[in-house]
N, C-alpha and C positions, 0 to 999 in steps of 0.2 A: 523788422524796422521798414517804416515807411518811407515813400519817398522824400516827404517833408522832412523826416529825422535826417535821411541820409545827406539831404541838402544843407541842414544845419552844421552837420558834421564835416561839411566841405567834401563830400564824396559825390558820386555820380546823382544825377538826377533820377527818373525813373527807372526801376529794374523791370525789362521788358522781356516777356517768353515767347519765344516763336515755336510752335510744334508743328513737325513736317508729318504729315501722315502718309503712309505708305502701306503696302501689301504685306511687306515681310517674306522671307524665304528660310529653307531649312538651313542651317550651319554646316550639317554631315549628313552621313547616309543616315544615321540612327535617328535625326531629327524630321525625316521625310513623312514617315507615318503621322506623327502628331502633327505637324503643320498641316497636312491634307485633313487630319480630322477637325481642324480648328476651322479650317476653310470651309468645309461641308456642313460643318454644324452652326455657322451663321445663318440667321433665319432670311438674310438679304440674298444668300445662294440658293439655298433651298428652303421655300416657305411653308413648310409643315409646321405642327404644332411640336414642341419638345420632345413629348411622349415618342413621336414618330421620326423627327427628324435626327435625334443623337444615335439610335441604333442604325439609321440609315447611314448616318456618318463615319460610323465605325465601320459598317460594311465596305463602303467605297474607299476608306483610305485604307484598309486591307487589302482590298482587290488591286488598287492601283499603285501600291507600294513599290512592288519590284520594276514595275515599269518606268515611275518617277525616279527612283535610285538610280536605274541606267541611263537616264536623260542627265541626272544631277552630276554621275560620276564623268560626262563629258565636258564638264565644265570644272573639274578638280574636286568633287564629290558633295559640294553643297553648292548654295545660290550666292552669286556676286552682289545680290541687290543691297544686304547691308553695308559693305565697305563702299559700294557706290554713292548709298545714300548720305553716309558719313562725310564723304569727302563734298556732297552737294550742302550738307549743313555747316561746313567749316567753310566752305566759300561765301555762303550767305551770311554767315556771323560776321565773318570779316567785313563785307561789305554794308551790314547794318549798323556795326559799330565805327565803321567810318562816316558813314553818312549821319548817323545819331551821337555824335561827338559828345553831347551833354548827359547821355543816356548809358545804361549797360544793357546791353542785348545779349541773349544766350538761345541758342537753336536746339532744339530738343528733336528726338526721331521717336514716333509712336506708330508702330507696327502693328496690323492688325489681327496678323494670324501667327507670327512666331516674334521672338525675341527680339528687341525689347517691346515687350505688349503694351498694349494703351493703358492698362492697368499701372504697369511699374513706372511710365513714365509720367502719369498723373502723379504720383508718389513722388516722383523727382522734382518735377514742376513746383508741387507744393512746399516741397523742402526749401526749393529757391526764393520763395516768397515774392512772386511778382507782382507789380502794382498793374501790369496790363498784359493779357495774353492774346496771341494771334495764332490761330489754327489755319493752318495754309496746306492744303491736299498737294501731293506731287501726282494729282490727277487734274491733268487741264481742263479737262471734260466731265461735267456732273453727271453722277449715274447711283441710282439706289444701291446697287451693288458694291461700289467703291466709297466715293465722299459721305454719302448719307449713312452707311453703316459705320464709318469711323466716326463722324460726329456723334451718331447715336451713342456708340460706345465711351467717348469721350466724357459726354453729357451724364451717362450714368455712373461713372467712376472718379471723375475729377470734383475734389471737396477743398481744393486750396484758394488762396488769396488771389484777388487780380479782376480787373473788368475784362471779360472776353467777348471776343468778336471772332467770326469765321468767314473765310474767304470760299466761298461755293463751287467758284470756277473762274477759268481765264481763257476760254478757248480760243481768243485772238489776242492776247497779250503781245504788244509788238516784238518784245525781247524773245519769247517764245517762238513768234513766228519767224522773225529773223534768224534763228538758229536753226529751225528747220530748214529754211530756204537754202541756208549755207550749205547744208547737206545734200540737200537734192542737186543743187548746182555743183558741188563738188564730183557727185556720180555722173551727171550729165556730162561733164569735161572729160571723166574717165572712160564715157562710153563712145567718146569722139563720133565718127559720121553713122555709127550703126543705130537703125532705127529701134528705139525704145519705147514702152508706156511706163509712165511713173505710176505706180500701184502706192496709193497711201492705205496702209494697213493697220487698221485699230482692232484692239481685243474686242470680239463678238460678245453680244448678250442676246438671251432669248428675245424673238420678236416680240412676245405676249408683255415682255416689262414697258414696252414703248406703247403697244396698241392698247393694251389693258390696263396697265398702270401709270401711264402718263410720264415715262421715263424720259426726261430731256437729251439722254445721251447721243441719240444717233443725229438730232438736229445740231446737237453742238461739234460733234465731229465732222460735220458737212459745212459749218461755221470756220474751224480750223482749216480743212483742206482748201475751202474756198480761198483763205487769207493766205495761206501758203502759195497756191497757184497764182494769185495775183502779183507775189512779192518775185516768184521766179520768172513769170513773163514779162515783169516790169524791166529784169536784166537781160533775159535772154530770147524774148519772143515766146509764140504760142507752144505749150506742150502737150502732148498726148497722154491723158491722165484719166483714172478711175478710182473711186473707192471700194475697198474690200474689207472682209473682217475675219481674223483669224481664231484660231484656239476653241473650233465650236466642238461641243462634245453633247453625248447624249441625242435621243430620238428626237426632242421637239424642236419646231423650226426657229433658227436663229437668222439674225441680221445678215443680209447677201448684198451681192455674192459673197463666197467665203474666197480667201487669199488664194486656195489651191484653184479655185474655179477659175479666177482672173488670170492667175500665172498660166491654166492651159488655154484661155482664150487668146492670150498674147501670143501663145506659140502657135496656134491655129492662124494667127493673122501675121506670122512672119516676124513678130517682134520680140526683143528681148525686154527685159523688165528693169527698172529700180525701183526696189521696195522700200517704202519710208514707213518706220514705226511710228505714227501718226499720234497714238494715245499713249505712248510710253516715253518717260523722259530719262530712264538709265537703261542700261543693259541687264539681262536677266534671261530666264530660261526660255521666254518667247522669242526673245531676238538671237539670244547666241546659239540655241539649238533650233527651236522652231523654223526661225526664219534662215539662219546660217547653214543649217545642216539638211533638215527636211525638206524645207521648201527649194531649197538649192537644187537638191538631188531631182525633186520633181520638176523644175525646169529644164534641166538636163535632160529627162526623158522626154518632155513635151517639146523640144527644140526653143524654148524661150532663152536665147541667148544673144547677148551677154545677160547675166545673172548679176545684179548689183545692188547693193543693200546700203543705204544710208545710215550713219550711226545715230544712236540715241543722243540728244542733246548733252546731257551728262553735266559738266560743271563748266561748259561755254559760257564766257562773258555775257553773251546777249540773254541767256536763258536765266543767269544768277541774277542779272541785273532786273528780269521781269518779276522774279520772286521777290525781290526786293521792293519793287515798285507797289505790287500788290500788298505786301506787309505793310508798307509805309500808308498808303491809301486807307487801308483797315484801320489804321491806329486814328483816323477822325471821326469813326463811327462806331456803333454797337451792333449788335446783332448778327445777321447773316445775309452776305451779299455778294455778287461777283465782282471780279476786277476786269471792267471793260463793261459791255452791255447786256451779257448774260445771256438768258433764253429772248428768242424771237417770239415764238408760239407761248402759249399757256399751257403749261404742263402740271398735271395733278400733283407729280410727286417732284417738281422743283420747291426749294425751301420756300419761294413765293408763289405758291401754287393759286393763291386768291388774287394774283394780279397779273396782267398781259406780260410784265417783263419783270426781272428779278430787280429789286432793290433793297436799299438798307431796312432793318426793322429790328425791333427789340427781341432779343432771344426768349423764349418761352421758358 
């Protein structure tokens, strides 16, 4: 039934589907290996032809299964990412239905590497029969390894109705920045008079993705951090801070400094640390295990005390409001565009790589 037909029947106006993109995570110990396989079999993660990539993904997932299972056991056996994302979807759906009272909004979740997988969600959205589709990543900063991969997969599998548009990034969306600044200030208050350095820790990517493929991720992380620092310093004055990158694996050169290196440097300088998950919007293995356990132990060893970690923004009202603002902004256009200024430089892998900055365009 079209929106016009529903109007004629006295029902709501447009039927709007908002699709939240996220990474996904294993539900339990048995799903750790297939999750890892899906991750490493993505050409955005390992850029080899399928004939080479697929057996390599099988090998890596087999070798890493036991260690990954041990980490997930620390969180009860599986990842909390899907329950967290569901809460965000429910909160966003409530806000959007309130702000679009004449329409019907339903928020869906499309995970890249574990259920509900993109193909499953695409089928659900097609059954819903939307007039409008908004693709909204839960990655504030754009990268070929996250948002681009999710968009490519969605475009390959979605065959339903509706005019589609995508939000590619929102690195300095006001509500996102406000929520992050709130978390930083809360932990600075907890530190009291102890001298600390605020470490803005983003998930790392190989440096060659930036220098070789023109991935805008690093620039957008820096944009996010600059906005958070400005918001925090407006409340409490100058802060000692640095950007670092976590989750580095393999022998290739990754963006740096790494978060462990930054923690060690703080310890040498006689400082404690407030670690801020700058590219994560919900709690999962990188925050609950890597930051809260592994890096906390490192900080203790290196004398970086106190060690405090700001929470992910989760369902905080400012962040959910930012997602709603991004969705509403997207309704006024088609194609792929940022919510906010987007990229400052010209990046080959930006959805608007043919322009100096991102702007709306018709989807290919």
